[in-house]
C-alpha positions as a Markdown table, in Angstrom:
| # | Residue | x | y | z |
|---|---|---|---|---|
| 1 | Met | -5.1 | 9.5 | -10.2 |
| 2 | Ser | -6.9 | 13.2 | -10.2 |
| 3 | Arg | -5.3 | 15.7 | -7.6 |
| 4 | Gln | -9.0 | 15.0 | -5.3 |
| 5 | Asn | -7.7 | 11.7 | -4.9 |
| 6 | Leu | -4.3 | 12.9 | -3.9 |
| 7 | His | -5.8 | 14.6 | -1.2 |
| 8 | His | -7.3 | 11.1 | -0.3 |
| 9 | Val | -4.0 | 9.7 | 0.2 |
| 10 | Tyr | -3.5 | 13.2 | 2.7 |
| 11 | Asp | -6.3 | 11.3 | 4.1 |
| 12 | Ala | -5.0 | 7.8 | 4.5 |
| 13 | Thr | -1.7 | 9.0 | 5.7 |
| 14 | Asp | -3.0 | 10.9 | 8.4 |
| 15 | Ala | -5.4 | 8.0 | 9.6 |
| 16 | Leu | -2.7 | 6.3 | 9.6 |
| 17 | Leu | 0.1 | 8.1 | 11.7 |
| 18 | Arg | -2.4 | 8.9 | 13.8 |
| 19 | Thr | -2.5 | 4.5 | 15.3 |
| 20 | Val | 0.8 | 5.1 | 15.6 |
| 21 | Asp | 1.4 | 7.9 | 17.6 |
| 22 | Gly | -0.3 | 6.2 | 19.4 |
| 23 | Leu | 1.1 | 2.7 | 19.9 |
| 24 | Thr | 3.2 | 1.6 | 22.6 |
| 25 | Pro | 7.1 | 0.4 | 22.5 |
| 26 | Glu | 5.2 | -2.8 | 23.6 |
| 27 | Gln | 3.2 | -2.4 | 20.6 |
| 28 | Phe | 5.7 | -1.1 | 17.6 |
| 29 | Ala | 7.6 | -4.8 | 18.8 |
| 30 | Ala | 4.8 | -7.0 | 18.5 |
| 31 | Pro | 4.3 | -8.7 | 15.1 |
| 32 | Ser | 2.5 | -7.2 | 12.2 |
| 33 | Leu | -0.2 | -9.5 | 9.7 |
| 34 | Leu | 2.7 | -9.8 | 7.4 |
| 35 | Pro | 5.4 | -12.7 | 8.8 |
| 36 | Gly | 8.4 | -12.1 | 9.9 |
| 37 | Trp | 7.8 | -8.5 | 10.5 |
| 38 | Ser | 6.9 | -6.5 | 13.4 |
| 39 | Arg | 4.7 | -3.6 | 13.6 |
| 40 | Ala | 8.2 | -1.7 | 13.9 |
| 41 | His | 9.6 | -3.1 | 9.8 |
| 42 | Val | 6.2 | -1.8 | 8.8 |
| 43 | Val | 6.4 | 1.9 | 9.9 |
| 44 | Ala | 10.2 | 1.7 | 8.4 |
| 45 | His | 8.4 | 0.4 | 5.7 |
| 46 | Leu | 6.4 | 3.2 | 4.5 |
| 47 | Ala | 8.3 | 6.1 | 6.3 |
| 48 | Leu | 11.3 | 4.5 | 3.2 |
| 49 | Asn | 9.2 | 4.1 | 0.7 |
| 50 | Ala | 7.5 | 7.7 | 1.0 |
| 51 | Leu | 11.2 | 9.3 | 1.0 |
| 52 | Gly | 11.7 | 7.1 | -2.0 |
| 53 | Phe | 8.8 | 8.4 | -4.0 |
| 54 | Gly | 9.2 | 11.4 | -2.5 |
| 55 | Arg | 13.2 | 11.4 | -4.6 |
| 56 | Ala | 11.7 | 10.2 | -7.8 |
| 57 | Ile | 8.6 | 13.1 | -8.3 |
| 58 | Glu | 10.9 | 15.2 | -7.5 |
| 59 | Gly | 13.5 | 13.9 | -9.8 |
| 60 | Val | 11.1 | 14.4 | -12.2 |
| 61 | Arg | 10.2 | 17.5 | -11.4 |
| 62 | His | 13.8 | 18.2 | -11.9 |
| 63 | Arg | 14.7 | 16.0 | -15.1 |
| 64 | Arg | 17.2 | 14.1 | -13.4 |
| 65 | Pro | 15.3 | 10.4 | -13.2 |
| 66 | Val | 16.0 | 8.9 | -10.0 |
| 67 | Ala | 15.3 | 5.5 | -8.9 |
| 68 | Val | 12.6 | 4.4 | -5.4 |
| 69 | Tyr | 14.9 | 2.4 | -4.2 |
| 70 | Ala | 18.8 | 1.2 | -5.3 |
| 71 | Ser | 17.8 | -2.2 | -4.8 |
| 72 | Pro | 15.9 | -4.8 | -4.1 |
| 73 | Glu | 18.1 | -5.8 | -1.0 |
| 74 | Gln | 19.4 | -2.5 | -0.3 |
| 75 | Arg | 15.4 | -1.8 | 0.1 |
| 76 | Asp | 15.2 | -4.8 | 2.5 |
| 77 | Ala | 18.4 | -4.0 | 4.8 |
| 78 | Asp | 16.9 | -0.2 | 5.4 |
| 79 | Ile | 13.9 | -2.0 | 6.3 |
| 80 | Asp | 15.7 | -3.9 | 9.3 |
| 81 | Glu | 18.4 | -1.0 | 9.8 |
| 82 | Ser | 15.2 | 1.6 | 10.4 |
| 83 | Ala | 13.5 | -1.5 | 12.9 |
| 84 | Arg | 15.4 | -0.7 | 15.1 |
| 85 | Leu | 15.5 | 2.3 | 15.9 |
| 86 | Gly | 14.1 | 3.7 | 18.7 |
| 87 | Val | 9.8 | 3.6 | 19.8 |
| 88 | Asp | 10.0 | 7.6 | 19.2 |
| 89 | Ala | 13.5 | 8.1 | 16.7 |
| 90 | Leu | 10.4 | 5.6 | 14.7 |
| 91 | Arg | 7.4 | 7.4 | 14.4 |
| 92 | Glu | 9.7 | 10.2 | 13.9 |
| 93 | Phe | 11.0 | 9.3 | 10.7 |
| 94 | Leu | 7.6 | 8.0 | 9.3 |
| 95 | Phe | 6.0 | 12.1 | 10.3 |
| 96 | Asp | 9.7 | 13.8 | 9.4 |
| 97 | Ala | 9.0 | 10.7 | 5.8 |
| 98 | Cys | 5.6 | 11.5 | 5.6 |
| 99 | Gly | 5.7 | 15.0 | 6.0 |
| 100 | Arg | 8.1 | 15.3 | 3.2 |
| 101 | Trp | 6.4 | 13.2 | 0.6 |
| 102 | Arg | 3.6 | 15.9 | 1.1 |
| 103 | Asp | 5.2 | 18.7 | 0.3 |
| 104 | Leu | 6.6 | 17.3 | -2.6 |
| 105 | Thr | 3.0 | 16.3 | -4.1 |
| 106 | Glu | 1.9 | 19.1 | -3.7 |
| 107 | Asp | 2.6 | 21.1 | -6.6 |
| 108 | Ile | 2.9 | 18.2 | -9.1 |
| 109 | Thr | 2.7 | 19.8 | -12.5 |
| 110 | Asp | 4.2 | 16.1 | -15.3 |
| 111 | Trp | 1.9 | 13.3 | -14.2 |
| 112 | Asn | 3.3 | 11.1 | -17.2 |
| 113 | Gly | 7.1 | 11.8 | -15.7 |
| 114 | Thr | 8.4 | 8.6 | -15.6 |
| 115 | Phe | 10.7 | 6.7 | -13.3 |
| 116 | Glu | 12.1 | 2.9 | -12.4 |
| 117 | Arg | 11.2 | 1.1 | -8.9 |
| 118 | Thr | 15.2 | -0.4 | -8.8 |
| 119 | Pro | 17.7 | 0.2 | -11.7 |
| 120 | Gly | 16.7 | -1.3 | -14.7 |
| 121 | Gly | 13.9 | -2.5 | -12.8 |
| 122 | Pro | 9.4 | -1.6 | -13.7 |
| 123 | Thr | 9.2 | 1.7 | -15.1 |
| 124 | Leu | 5.8 | 3.9 | -12.8 |
| 125 | Thr | 4.9 | 7.1 | -14.3 |
| 126 | Val | 4.1 | 9.8 | -11.4 |
| 127 | Glu | 0.3 | 8.8 | -11.8 |
| 128 | Gln | 0.8 | 5.3 | -10.9 |
| 129 | Ala | 3.6 | 5.8 | -8.4 |
| 130 | Val | 0.8 | 8.6 | -6.2 |
| 131 | Gly | -1.5 | 5.3 | -6.2 |
| 132 | Ala | 0.8 | 3.3 | -5.1 |
| 133 | Arg | 1.7 | 5.7 | -2.0 |
| 134 | Trp | -2.2 | 5.2 | -1.8 |
| 135 | Arg | -2.3 | 1.4 | -2.0 |
| 136 | Glu | 1.0 | 1.4 | 0.6 |
| 137 | Val | -0.5 | 3.2 | 2.9 |
| 138 | Glu | -4.3 | 2.1 | 3.7 |
| 139 | Ile | -3.0 | -1.9 | 3.1 |
| 140 | His | 0.3 | -1.7 | 5.5 |
| 141 | His | -2.3 | 0.9 | 7.6 |
| 142 | Ala | -4.9 | -2.4 | 8.2 |
| 143 | Asp | -1.1 | -4.4 | 8.5 |
| 144 | Leu | -0.7 | -2.9 | 11.8 |
| 145 | Asp | -3.2 | -5.0 | 13.6 |
| 146 | Ala | -4.0 | -2.1 | 15.3 |
| 147 | Gly | -7.5 | -1.4 | 15.9 |
| 148 | Phe | -7.0 | -0.2 | 11.7 |
| 149 | Arg | -8.9 | -3.0 | 9.6 |
| 150 | Pro | -9.9 | -3.2 | 5.5 |
| 151 | Ala | -13.6 | -2.2 | 7.0 |
| 152 | Asp | -12.4 | 1.0 | 7.5 |
| 153 | Trp | -10.6 | 2.1 | 4.4 |
| 154 | Ser | -13.4 | 4.4 | 2.3 |
| 155 | Pro | -15.6 | 3.8 | -0.4 |
| 156 | Ala | -13.0 | 5.3 | -2.9 |
| 157 | Phe | -9.5 | 3.8 | -1.6 |
| 158 | Ala | -12.0 | 0.3 | -0.9 |
| 159 | Ala | -13.2 | 1.0 | -5.4 |
| 160 | Phe | -9.3 | 1.7 | -6.2 |
| 161 | Val | -8.3 | -1.3 | -4.7 |
| 162 | Phe | -10.3 | -3.9 | -5.5 |
| 163 | Glu | -10.0 | -2.8 | -9.3 |
| 164 | Asn | -6.5 | -3.0 | -8.7 |
| 165 | Val | -6.5 | -6.3 | -7.5 |
| 166 | Val | -8.6 | -7.9 | -10.3 |
| 167 | Gly | -6.8 | -6.6 | -13.0 |
| 168 | Phe | -3.4 | -8.4 | -10.7 |
| 169 | Arg | -5.5 | -11.7 | -10.5 |
| 170 | Asp | -8.1 | -12.1 | -13.7 |
| 171 | Asp | -5.7 | -13.8 | -15.5 |
| 172 | Gln | -4.7 | -16.1 | -12.6 |
| 173 | Val | -7.7 | -17.9 | -11.8 |
| 174 | Asp | -11.4 | -18.3 | -13.2 |
| 175 | Leu | -13.7 | -17.0 | -10.1 |
| 176 | Thr | -17.2 | -14.4 | -10.1 |
| 177 | Leu | -17.4 | -12.0 | -7.1 |
| 178 | Glu | -20.0 | -10.8 | -6.3 |
| 179 | Thr | -20.4 | -7.5 | -4.5 |
| 180 | Pro | -23.1 | -5.2 | -3.4 |
| 181 | Glu | -21.7 | -3.0 | -6.6 |
| 182 | Gly | -22.0 | -5.8 | -9.4 |
| 183 | Thr | -20.6 | -9.2 | -10.5 |
| 184 | Val | -17.1 | -9.0 | -11.6 |
| 185 | Leu | -15.8 | -11.9 | -13.5 |
| 186 | Leu | -12.0 | -13.0 | -12.9 |
| 187 | Gly | -11.4 | -15.1 | -16.1 |
| 188 | Ala | -13.4 | -16.6 | -17.6 |
| 189 | Gly | -15.4 | -16.7 | -13.9 |
| 190 | Gly | -16.6 | -19.1 | -12.7 |
| 191 | Thr | -16.8 | -20.5 | -8.5 |
| 192 | Pro | -19.4 | -17.9 | -6.8 |
| 193 | Ile | -18.0 | -15.7 | -4.4 |
| 194 | Arg | -20.0 | -13.3 | -2.3 |
| 195 | Gly | -18.7 | -10.4 | -0.4 |
| 196 | Thr | -18.0 | -7.2 | -0.3 |
| 197 | Arg | -14.8 | -4.9 | -1.8 |
| 198 | His | -12.6 | -4.4 | 0.9 |
| 199 | Asp | -13.5 | -8.0 | 1.9 |
| 200 | Leu | -12.2 | -9.3 | -1.7 |
| 201 | Ala | -9.7 | -6.9 | -2.1 |
| 202 | Trp | -8.0 | -7.9 | 1.5 |
| 203 | Trp | -8.2 | -12.1 | 0.1 |
| 204 | Met | -6.8 | -11.5 | -3.3 |
| 205 | Leu | -3.8 | -9.7 | -1.7 |
| 206 | Gly | -3.0 | -12.5 | 0.0 |
| 207 | Arg | -4.0 | -11.1 | 3.2 |
| 208 | Gly | -6.5 | -13.1 | 6.2 |
| 209 | Ser | -7.6 | -16.5 | 5.0 |
| 210 | Gly | -11.2 | -14.9 | 3.7 |
| 211 | Glu | -13.3 | -13.8 | 6.4 |
| 212 | Gly | -16.2 | -12.1 | 6.1 |
| 213 | Leu | -16.3 | -13.6 | 2.4 |
| 214 | Glu | -18.9 | -16.8 | 1.5 |
| 215 | Gly | -18.2 | -19.4 | -1.2 |
| 216 | Asp | -15.4 | -22.3 | -1.9 |
| 217 | Leu | -12.6 | -20.2 | -1.7 |
| 218 | Pro | -9.5 | -20.9 | -3.7 |
| 219 | Thr | -6.1 | -21.2 | -2.9 |
| 220 | Leu | -4.5 | -17.6 | -4.8 |
| 221 | Gly | -0.8 | -17.2 | -5.6 |
| 222 | Pro | 1.0 | -14.6 | -3.5 |
| 223 | Trp | 0.0 | -11.0 | -4.6 |
| 224 | Arg | 3.6 | -8.6 | -5.8 |
């Protein structure tokens, strides 16, 4: 994750904030594309994720590793609590959290420093964390279902997330993915599925029902 790609994350965040800034109170309360989550839940998660990654990156800088989340249960409880904030307070919470994350990442020097997602859980490098934050912003921006779609992802992010999700699904299913940029085999290859990288990635992330894709789509396991 180069500094150039870090700036892609900043651009994606700016686009997210423009969308959230335009939401009405009624739109905040409406369902997102994620089961059981309103748009307010998605906004709360994005704010808390920014703060968590920011704390972890700051911990690496000071050689005092800090986990992104105290526990999965605390993460979920914090999201539920923050989603109940008033609209203006929740919007300000997201803007402040994203601003803090940006401040803490503008002068990264140790891209290989590590920290845990939760205590005793998976370990990430700072480089991986920046990529994870990029995924969070772009994917959940589309999950808001507020006018921003996977087709609006930048070519750089479409390529990045497609490569990520192909790596995740590679040992789960045998498929041949045919994109305008070329053909990619999942597993041993198999049933051809045709579409753009953003539509394929969206489906492989467990979103939608394969809109924009051609082929016999199998049922995929959950995205983690």
